[in-house]
PADRENRO-302004 format. One line per 3 residues: number of its first residue (from 1); their letters; for each residue x, y, z of C-alpha. Coordinates in nm, 3 decimals, always signed. Layout:
% residues N
NUM	A	X Y Z  ...
% end
This chain:
% residues 275
1	MNS	-0.941 -0.302 -2.102  -0.814 -0.559 -1.850  -0.672 -0.820 -2.085
4	LIL	-0.458 -0.830 -2.394  -0.445 -1.084 -2.676  -0.107 -1.204 -2.795
7	PGQ	-0.043 -1.367 -3.131  -0.186 -1.718 -3.117  -0.494 -1.603 -2.924
10	NKI	-0.325 -1.618 -2.584  -0.509 -1.399 -2.337  -0.298 -1.222 -2.073
13	RRT	-0.503 -1.075 -1.790  -0.379 -0.752 -1.641  -0.488 -0.487 -1.390
16	WHH	-0.380 -0.131 -1.310  -0.234 -0.106 -0.958  -0.004 +0.145 -0.791
19	EQW	+0.037 +0.344 -1.113  +0.153 +0.052 -1.327  +0.027 -0.258 -1.504
22	YFS	+0.035 -0.595 -1.329  +0.001 -0.914 -1.533  -0.122 -1.261 -1.444
25	VID	+0.184 -1.480 -1.383  -0.006 -1.800 -1.466  -0.119 -1.654 -1.799
28	IVA	+0.241 -1.564 -1.882  +0.354 -1.916 -1.784  +0.080 -2.065 -2.005
31	VLT	+0.209 -1.866 -2.303  +0.572 -1.960 -2.246  +0.499 -2.330 -2.192
34	DQT	+0.238 -2.346 -2.470  -0.009 -2.477 -2.213  -0.383 -2.437 -2.277
37	DFK	-0.491 -2.616 -1.959  -0.513 -2.361 -1.676  -0.457 -2.622 -1.404
40	MAK	-0.141 -2.747 -1.574  -0.008 -2.392 -1.607  -0.088 -2.329 -1.242
43	SYW	+0.094 -2.649 -1.143  +0.398 -2.548 -1.350  +0.406 -2.211 -1.174
46	STL	+0.378 -2.375 -0.829  +0.672 -2.604 -0.910  +0.876 -2.314 -1.049
49	KGR	+0.804 -2.104 -0.738  +0.936 -2.380 -0.517  +1.253 -2.416 -0.723
52	LQR	+1.319 -2.040 -0.728  +1.271 -2.017 -0.352  +1.512 -2.306 -0.291
55	EGS	+1.767 -2.132 -0.513  +1.732 -1.815 -0.304  +1.572 -1.612 -0.585
58	KLV	+1.385 -1.299 -0.476  +1.162 -1.320 -0.783  +0.871 -1.488 -0.603
61	TRC	+0.864 -1.223 -0.328  +0.818 -0.960 -0.597  +0.489 -1.115 -0.704
64	DQL	+0.168 -0.978 -0.555  -0.186 -1.112 -0.537  -0.469 -0.911 -0.690
67	KLQ	-0.819 -1.003 -0.796  -0.852 -1.091 -1.165  -1.157 -1.215 -1.351
70	SAD	-1.159 -1.588 -1.421  -1.327 -1.779 -1.703  -1.638 -1.822 -1.487
73	GKF	-1.681 -1.445 -1.468  -1.589 -1.427 -1.100  -1.286 -1.252 -0.951
76	YNT	-1.019 -1.447 -0.760  -0.689 -1.361 -0.595  -0.425 -1.428 -0.859
79	DVA	-0.046 -1.408 -0.862  +0.052 -1.098 -1.059  +0.374 -0.913 -1.133
82	NIE	+0.480 -0.589 -1.296  +0.673 -0.566 -1.621  +1.015 -0.572 -1.453
85	TIL	+0.936 -0.890 -1.260  +0.771 -1.058 -1.560  +1.082 -0.996 -1.769
88	RLI	+1.291 -1.162 -1.498  +1.045 -1.452 -1.485  +1.079 -1.507 -1.859
91	QSI	+1.451 -1.570 -1.809  +1.366 -1.860 -1.573  +1.150 -2.044 -1.828
94	PSP	+1.322 -2.187 -2.136  +1.086 -2.120 -2.423  +1.101 -2.024 -2.791
97	KAE	+0.797 -1.805 -2.724  +0.987 -1.576 -2.490  +1.101 -1.333 -2.759
100	PLK	+0.756 -1.220 -2.885  +0.643 -1.189 -2.524  +0.946 -0.971 -2.446
103	LWL	+0.860 -0.752 -2.745  +0.501 -0.723 -2.628  +0.599 -0.628 -2.272
106	SKV	+0.855 -0.386 -2.410  +0.579 -0.217 -2.609  +0.363 -0.185 -2.297
109	GTE	+0.658 -0.041 -2.104  +0.744 +0.199 -2.384  +0.388 +0.330 -2.390
112	RIA	+0.396 +0.384 -2.014  +0.731 +0.568 -2.032  +0.593 +0.786 -2.311
115	EIQ	+0.294 +0.872 -2.092  +0.525 +0.966 -1.803  +0.732 +1.191 -2.029
118	DPS	+0.422 +1.335 -2.196  +0.119 +1.299 -1.965  -0.110 +1.421 -2.242
121	QGI	-0.070 +1.079 -2.408  -0.213 +0.910 -2.100  -0.496 +1.164 -2.093
124	DRA	-0.571 +1.104 -2.461  -0.572 +0.727 -2.403  -0.813 +0.759 -2.109
127	RYL	-1.039 +0.991 -2.308  -1.045 +0.744 -2.599  -1.129 +0.447 -2.375
130	WKE	-1.406 +0.633 -2.192  -1.553 +0.738 -2.526  -1.534 +0.378 -2.651
133	HGR	-1.733 +0.277 -2.343  -2.011 +0.519 -2.427  -1.932 +0.814 -2.201
136	SEK	-2.046 +1.157 -2.320  -1.802 +1.442 -2.379  -1.954 +1.629 -2.084
139	WIQ	-1.903 +1.327 -1.855  -1.544 +1.284 -1.973  -1.473 +1.651 -1.907
142	QRM	-1.612 +1.627 -1.553  -1.423 +1.303 -1.485  -1.093 +1.455 -1.594
145	MGQ	-1.153 +1.775 -1.402  -1.226 +1.566 -1.092  -0.904 +1.368 -1.140
148	ETR	-0.700 +1.687 -1.156  -0.862 +1.807 -0.833  -0.791 +1.469 -0.674
151	NKL	-0.426 +1.480 -0.782  -0.377 +1.822 -0.621  -0.525 +1.692 -0.296
154	TDY	-0.304 +1.382 -0.286  -0.002 +1.597 -0.373  -0.081 +1.802 -0.063
157	WKG	-0.118 +1.491 +0.151  +0.206 +1.348 +0.019  +0.394 +1.665 +0.114
160	HGV	+0.238 +1.690 +0.459  +0.298 +1.361 +0.631  +0.010 +1.148 +0.505
163	KEG	+0.119 +0.803 +0.392  +0.010 +0.671 +0.054  -0.220 +0.373 +0.051
166	HEY	-0.406 +0.307 +0.375  -0.398 +0.664 +0.511  -0.508 +0.810 +0.176
169	AIL	-0.798 +0.563 +0.182  -0.899 +0.667 +0.534  -0.914 +1.036 +0.443
172	TNI	-1.086 +0.969 +0.112  -1.356 +0.768 +0.288  -1.407 +1.045 +0.545
175	IHR	-1.461 +1.300 +0.269  -1.695 +1.069 +0.082  -1.899 +0.972 +0.386
178	EWT	-1.940 +1.336 +0.487  -2.085 +1.455 +0.157  -2.281 +1.143 +0.050
181	ELS	-2.369 +1.004 +0.396  -2.245 +0.672 +0.257  -1.910 +0.500 +0.286
184	IKD	-1.732 +0.428 -0.042  -1.810 +0.059 +0.010  -2.182 +0.129 +0.057
187	HKA	-2.192 +0.365 -0.241  -2.035 +0.096 -0.459  -2.287 -0.157 -0.329
190	LKN	-2.569 +0.082 -0.422  -2.433 +0.088 -0.778  -2.386 -0.292 -0.785
193	LKK	-2.010 -0.249 -0.818  -1.750 -0.497 -0.699  -1.432 -0.427 -0.505
196	QHN	-1.213 -0.395 -0.814  -1.437 -0.134 -0.981  -1.345 +0.234 -0.965
199	LRD	-1.643 +0.417 -0.813  -1.562 +0.744 -0.993  -1.586 +0.572 -1.330
202	HMN	-1.950 +0.496 -1.248  -2.058 +0.831 -1.105  -2.310 +1.055 -1.275
205	EAE	-2.228 +1.417 -1.357  -2.355 +1.559 -1.028  -2.170 +1.297 -0.822
208	LIL	-1.845 +1.378 -1.004  -1.886 +1.753 -0.955  -1.969 +1.727 -0.585
211	TAL	-1.681 +1.483 -0.528  -1.451 +1.739 -0.687  -1.602 +2.018 -0.473
214	AEL	-1.548 +1.811 -0.157  -1.183 +1.741 -0.244  -1.113 +2.097 -0.358
217	STR	-1.259 +2.230 -0.032  -1.061 +1.976 +0.170  -0.732 +2.080 +0.011
220	QIA	-0.790 +2.453 +0.051  -0.895 +2.414 +0.417  -0.592 +2.189 +0.482
223	ESM	-0.364 +2.449 +0.321  -0.509 +2.726 +0.539  -0.455 +2.508 +0.849
226	VAE	-0.118 +2.379 +0.730  -0.249 +2.040 +0.837  +0.021 +1.778 +0.895
229	GLE	-0.024 +1.403 +0.932  -0.327 +1.177 +0.924  -0.496 +1.295 +1.242
232	RNQ	-0.481 +1.667 +1.162  -0.590 +1.614 +0.801  -0.908 +1.444 +0.918
235	IPA	-1.038 +1.787 +1.022  -1.028 +1.947 +0.674  -1.151 +1.616 +0.527
238	KKG	-1.469 +1.640 +0.733  -1.515 +2.011 +0.668  -1.455 +1.973 +0.295
241	GQI	-1.706 +1.692 +0.278  -1.962 +1.897 +0.470  -1.935 +2.182 +0.217
244	AKN	-2.022 +1.942 -0.065  -2.299 +1.788 +0.148  -2.460 +2.130 +0.193
247	ARK	-2.444 +2.185 -0.184  -2.598 +1.841 -0.241  -2.883 +1.908 +0.001
250	ELE	-2.952 +2.245 -0.160  -2.959 +2.094 -0.509  -3.183 +1.808 -0.401
253	SKT	-3.427 +2.050 -0.236  -3.460 +2.240 -0.564  -3.488 +1.939 -0.798
256	GKS	-3.668 +1.694 -0.574  -3.422 +1.427 -0.690  -3.143 +1.247 -0.508
259	VIS	-2.793 +1.322 -0.633  -2.669 +0.987 -0.508  -2.755 +0.736 -0.778
262	GEN	-2.753 +0.360 -0.814  -2.679 +0.394 -1.184  -2.355 +0.259 -1.326
265	FLP	-2.178 +0.209 -1.659  -2.138 -0.167 -1.635  -2.193 -0.355 -1.962
268	PSN	-2.502 -0.580 -1.972  -2.292 -0.898 -1.932  -2.140 -0.766 -1.607
271	QAN	-2.483 -0.665 -1.483  -2.603 -1.020 -1.535  -2.309 -1.162 -1.337
274	LL	-2.412 -0.956 -1.036  -2.761 -1.106 -1.015
% end
């Protein structure tokens, strides 16, 4: 899911961030310069960055650093850029390989635009990928239901003075800690997940349902309070999480089993890398 193969067997690493794809700049440079040696491609990019900065180009400042998986299986901070910035980068590197790369990026962009215009396409794509990764229809249904509940909550936050990014993360962690008695970081550690993994994609059915209950309760309590801003929204976040915690405790008392699970959906190769 996190890399694409271009004609000629060139692998371009990518990651989903802030609702769009970000691509490895060094991988793009390697394609354009026909360079198979990673260190040489990295050196070319370092030299190009220096030249662009001296020329006053804003291109370099538009590049971010995100963790991408390297050839050794580990994840390292890597220069990445979105489609718009990559297309501008291509113009700075003379290469006969630029045209197929432009076509490829155009295709990725076209697919994303189509998903924005018709969200069902994005839903269908997610459903297909989850199914390819061995998820059951019941799990997929619960995951998508939980995402819809999550979207309604973040829509409320967005309209009531909560800032995207850090403040969303604070409130999300409060909700999660209240109902699971674990921080998101600790829950991921229990499942042997790394920072870049999405915890919800590795939850079991009960975890997904109770996460959705916690976030549904949080939103409805916030709406009744007309909660504004980060500080005020911490109150419904705690109360919403407590409602799901009570449901979890009740279920566990009846089944004798813990809802919170260390199970995950990592492929065997990834499991081995964590040992």
